[in-house]
C-alpha positions in Angstrom: -16.9 -12.9 -1.8 -13.5 -14.2 -2.7 -10.6 -15.3 -0.7 -6.9 -15.5 -1.5 -4.6 -17.5 0.5 -1.2 -16.2 1.7 0.7 -19.2 2.3 3.6 -18.7 4.8 3.2 -21.9 7.1 2.5 -21.1 10.5 2.2 -17.2 9.2 -0.6 -18.2 6.7 -3.4 -16.2 6.3 -6.7 -15.0 3.9 -7.6 -12.0 2.3 -11.1 -11.8 2.6 -12.7 -10.1 -0.5 -16.4 -8.9 -0.9 -18.9 -6.3 -0.7 -20.7 -5.2 3.0 -18.2 -7.0 5.0 -17.6 -4.7 7.8 -21.2 -4.5 8.7 -21.3 -8.3 8.8 -17.8 -8.8 10.0 -18.8 -11.2 13.5 -18.7 -14.2 11.7 -15.4 -13.7 10.2 -13.7 -12.2 13.4 -15.1 -14.1 15.9 -13.0 -17.6 15.2 -10.0 -15.7 15.8 -10.8 -14.3 19.3 -9.2 -16.0 22.5 -11.7 -13.6 24.4 -15.1 -12.0 23.7 -13.2 -8.5 23.1 -11.2 -6.8 20.2 -9.7 -3.7 20.4 -9.7 -1.6 17.1 -7.4 1.6 16.0 -9.1 3.9 13.7 -8.5 7.3 12.4 -11.3 10.4 12.4 -11.5 10.2 8.6 -12.8 6.2 8.7 -14.4 6.5 12.4 -17.9 8.5 11.0 -18.1 6.0 8.2 -17.4 2.5 9.3 -16.6 2.5 13.0 -20.3 2.0 14.2 -21.3 -0.5 11.7 -18.4 -2.5 12.7 -18.8 -2.4 16.6 -22.3 -3.1 15.9 -21.9 -6.2 14.1 -19.6 -7.5 17.0 -21.8 -6.2 19.8 -24.6 -8.2 18.6 -22.6 -11.6 19.3 -21.5 -10.5 22.6 -18.0 -9.0 21.8 -17.0 -5.9 23.0 -15.2 -3.3 21.3 -12.7 -0.8 22.5 -11.5 1.9 19.9 -9.1 4.5 19.6 -9.6 7.3 16.9 -6.1 9.0 15.5 -6.1 12.3 13.5 -5.8 11.1 9.6 -3.3 11.9 7.0 0.4 10.5 6.2 1.8 12.8 9.5 0.3 10.1 11.5 2.7 7.5 10.6 5.4 8.8 13.2 6.8 8.1 16.5 4.6 10.3 18.2 1.4 8.4 17.3 3.2 5.0 17.5 4.0 5.4 21.1 0.2 6.4 21.6 -0.7 3.4 20.1 1.5 1.1 22.1 0.6 2.9 25.4 -3.3 2.5 24.6 -3.0 -0.9 23.5 -1.0 -1.7 26.9 -3.7 0.4 28.9 -6.3 -2.0 27.5 -4.5 -4.7 28.8 -4.0 -6.3 25.8 -2.9 -10.0 25.8 -0.5 -11.6 23.1 -3.4 -13.6 22.0 -6.0 -10.8 21.8 -6.3 -9.3 18.5 -5.7 -6.0 17.5 -7.4 -4.6 14.6 -6.5 -1.8 12.1 -9.9 -0.2 10.5 -8.5 2.4 8.3 -6.3 3.3 4.9 -2.3 2.1 4.7 -1.2 4.7 7.3 -3.5 3.1 9.7 -2.4 -0.4 8.8 1.4 0.4 8.6 1.0 2.0 12.3 -1.3 -0.6 13.9 0.9 -3.1 12.7 3.9 -1.9 13.6 2.6 -1.1 17.3 1.3 -4.7 17.1 4.5 -6.1 16.3 6.6 -4.4 19.1 4.0 -4.8 22.1 4.6 -7.9 24.3 7.2 -9.2 21.4 4.3 -9.1 19.1 0.2 -9.6 19.5 -2.0 -10.8 16.9 -3.4 -7.7 14.6 -5.7 -8.1 11.7 -6.2 -5.7 8.7 -9.4 -4.2 7.6 -8.2 -2.1 4.8 -10.6 0.7 4.0 -9.0 2.5 0.8 -8.5 0.6 -2.4 -4.5 1.1 -1.9 -4.3 -0.7 1.5 -6.5 -3.4 0.0 -4.5 -4.4 -3.0 -1.2 -3.5 -1.1 0.0 -2.1 2.2 -2.5 -4.7 4.5 -0.9 -7.8 2.5 2.7 -9.1 3.4 3.2 -7.9 6.8 5.3 -5.0 6.3 4.6 -2.4 9.2 6.3 0.9 9.9 6.5 4.5 10.3 8.1 7.4 8.3 10.8 9.5 9.8 12.9 12.6 8.8 15.4 10.5 6.6 12.7 8.8 4.6 9.3 6.7 4.5 9.0 3.2 6.3 12.8 3.2 7.4 11.7 2.3 10.7 9.3 -0.8 10.9 9.2 -4.5 11.5 7.4 -7.8 9.7 4.4 -8.6 11.6 1.8 -10.8 9.4 -1.8 -10.7 10.1 -4.0 -13.0 11.1 -6.6 -12.1 8.2 -7.4 -9.3 5.8 -10.7 -8.2 5.2 -11.2 -5.7 2.0 -15.0 -4.7 2.1 -15.7 -3.4 -1.8 -18.2 -1.3 0.1 -16.0 1.0 1.8 -14.7 2.1 -1.6 -18.0 3.6 -2.3 -17.1 6.4 0.5 -13.8 7.3 -0.9 -13.1 10.9 -2.7 -12.1 10.3 -6.3 -9.0 11.5 -6.0 -8.1 8.5 -3.0 -9.9 5.8 -5.5 -7.6 7.0 -8.4 -4.5 7.1 -5.9 -5.4 3.2 -5.1 -5.9 2.4 -8.5 -1.9 3.2 -9.2 -0.9 0.4 -7.0 -3.3 -2.0 -9.1 -2.0 -0.9 -12.2 1.5 -1.5 -10.7 0.8 -5.4 -10.3 0.2 -5.6 -14.2 3.5 -3.7 -14.8 5.3 -6.0 -12.8 4.5 -9.3 -13.2 1.3 -10.0 -15.4 0.6 -8.5 -18.8 -2.4 -10.3 -19.3 -3.7 -8.4 -15.9 -2.6 -5.0 -17.6 -4.2 -6.0 -20.8 -7.7 -6.7 -18.4 -7.3 -3.2 -16.9 -6.9 -1.6 -20.3 -10.4 -2.8 -21.0 -12.0 -2.2 -18.0 -10.4 0.3 -16.1 -13.3 2.8 -16.8 -16.1 0.5 -15.5 -14.3 -0.6 -12.6 -13.4 3.2 -11.7 -17.0 4.0 -12.1 -18.4 1.6 -9.5 -18.7 -1.9 -11.0 -18.3 -3.8 -8.3 -18.0 -7.1 -9.8 -14.9 -5.3 -11.8 -13.6 -4.2 -8.2 -13.3 -7.3 -6.5 -11.7 -9.0 -9.3 -9.2 -6.3 -9.6 -8.5 -6.6 -5.9 -8.4 -10.5 -6.1 -6.1 -10.5 -9.1 -4.1 -7.9 -7.4 -3.5 -10.1 -4.2 -2.8 -12.7 -5.8 0.0 -11.3 -7.6 1.4 -10.2 -4.3 0.5 -13.1 -2.3 2.9 -15.3 -4.7 5.9 -12.8 -4.5 5.2 -12.6 -0.9 5.3 -16.3 -0.3 8.3 -16.9 -2.2 10.1 -13.9 -0.2 8.8 -12.8 3.0 11.5 -10.7 4.2 12.6 -9.2 0.8 15.7 -10.8 0.3 15.1 -11.2 -3.4 11.9 -10.9 -5.7 9.7 -9.2 -3.2 12.0 -6.0 -4.2 9.9 -6.2 -7.5 6.6 -5.2 -5.8 8.7 -1.6 -4.9 8.3 -0.9 -9.1 7.8 3.0 -8.8 8.5 3.4 -5.4 12.0 4.4 -5.4 10.9 7.5 -6.8 7.7 8.0 -5.6 9.1 7.4 -1.5 11.4 10.4 -2.5 8.8 12.3 -4.3 6.7 11.7 -0.8 9.5 13.0 1.5 10.2 16.0 -0.3 6.6 16.8 -0.5 6.7 16.4 3.3 4.3 13.4 3.6 1.6 15.9 2.7 -1.7 15.8 0.6 0.3 17.6 -1.8 0.7 13.9 -3.4 -0.9 10.9 -2.7 0.8 7.7 -2.4 -0.7 6.3 -5.4 -0.1 9.0 -7.6 3.4 8.9 -6.6 3.5 5.2 -7.6 2.2 5.9 -11.0 4.6 8.8 -11.6 7.2 6.4 -10.1 6.3 3.9 -12.5 6.4 6.4 -15.4 10.1 7.2 -14.6 11.2 3.7 -14.3 10.0 2.8 -17.3 11.5 5.8 -18.6 14.8 4.8 -17.4 14.2 1.5 -18.8 13.7 2.8 -22.2 16.9 5.2 -22.2 19.0 1.8 -20.7 17.6 -0.1 -24.0 15.9 -2.6 -21.6 12.4 -1.7 -23.2 11.1 -0.1 -26.3 9.3 3.6 -26.7 6.5 1.8 -27.7 6.1 0.1 -24.4 7.2 3.5 -22.3 4.2 5.2 -24.5 1.4 2.4 -23.7 1.9 2.6 -19.4 1.8 6.5 -20.1 -1.2 6.4 -22.3 -3.2 4.2 -19.8 -2.3 6.6 -17.0 -3.2 9.4 -18.8 -6.5 7.8 -19.9 -7.8 7.7 -16.4 -6.4 10.8 -15.7 -3.3 10.0 -12.9 0.0 12.0 -13.2 2.6 10.6 -15.2 5.5 13.5 -14.2 6.5 15.3 -11.3 5.4 18.4 -13.5 1.8 17.4 -12.3 2.4 17.5 -8.7 0.2 20.9 -7.7 2.8 23.5 -6.5 5.7 21.4 -6.4 9.0 23.3 -6.9 11.4 20.4 -7.9 15.2 19.9 -6.8 16.6 17.1 -8.5 19.7 16.6 -6.6 17.3 16.5 -3.4 15.4 14.0 -4.9 18.0 12.1 -5.5 19.3 12.4 -2.2 16.3 11.0 -1.0 16.6 7.9 -3.1 19.7 7.3 -1.6 18.0 6.6 1.8 15.6 4.0 -0.2 15.5 0.6 1.7 16.9 -1.4 -1.1 20.2 0.5 -1.3 22.7 -2.3 -1.1 26.6 -1.0 -0.2 25.7 2.3 -1.1 24.1 1.7 -4.4 20.6 2.4 -5.5 19.0 -1.1 -6.5 16.3 0.1 -9.3 13.2 -1.8 -10.2 13.2 -1.6 -13.9 11.1 -3.8 -16.8 12.3 -5.2 -20.1 8.5 -5.3 -21.1 5.4 -4.9 -19.3 4.8 -7.8 -16.8 8.6 -8.4 -16.9 10.4 -6.4 -14.0 13.8 -6.5 -12.6 16.1 -5.4 -10.3 18.9 -3.3 -11.6 22.1 -1.8 -10.0 24.7 0.7 -11.4 22.1 3.2 -13.1 24.8 6.1 -13.6 23.3 9.5 -11.2 23.4 11.6 -14.3 20.5 9.4 -16.4 18.3 9.6 -12.9 18.9 13.5 -12.8 18.3 13.8 -16.6 14.8 11.4 -16.2 13.9 13.6 -13.2 14.7 16.8 -14.9 12.6 16.0 -18.1 9.7 14.8 -15.9 9.9 18.4 -14.1 9.6 20.1 -17.4 7.3 18.1 -19.5 
């Protein structure tokens, strides 16, 4: 078992990483309980796989568990289900010092965290992410939220969990496509701030993807360490935390234009977005063609999409994609702030990138 500490003064917490943690969660969770009960929200995909073993661990030590199972999929991150979760939490008579647990992927984590943030002006919650993407990204740092018609995560709040429990055993239940989607986020960490980690991934990606537990734990730990250090320095995203959004300005627009459907998974969008960000960086003269080729080659070596043309059934409209990018949370005074890079491991915020250049990059990616 590994631990990564997120140091945020009174809001500090541990990310606990290991194999088989969900079915042995009671010793981790009980020290955080003010009463011998928890409420847990999960979804229809995760519940049959993990809910019973989670409940059994806690019931063995006398902790009662109430659960709510929601539909799976990105469309659940909506006003409709935010209201459902809020009202259910209130029905359970949850108090501020009780513990609400999000058991699932990024959709459940974001939705439940948002509900916990607004019920009684903030109740305690914990993240038990069951997807690789959630374990390395969305469960950490306190960003919560839902999607609206104007874009992804545009309604939300910062609300830090009291702990994150990342069980690598849960990754064995993921479809291959979902695991690779999560790996798209893992690569992002090397690209934005740690070339040594990217080199490590180049050497170990094949074994990691094919089930090596020790390598999976190491990849999650190093991803979490990179994110934790950035969050510690900029909890509310006024500066360097924006670097964690490498690839995301493109990704969120592509997700919106595909209606948050399974046509494009989030990590796939991040992978495409990172490739587009390095393409823009190259055309601006910030980094070399060799760097772009290295990024593209790594994603291709593990069969993750690098271009918009690889989104199945997608009929592109570059103007529509650009308009959605202009709704991004990083827009300041009407200017899109792109996360670009001068090299692998050296990301930066860049403003005043011309619309014509972005449209050109999008069009080339559609035609490649």
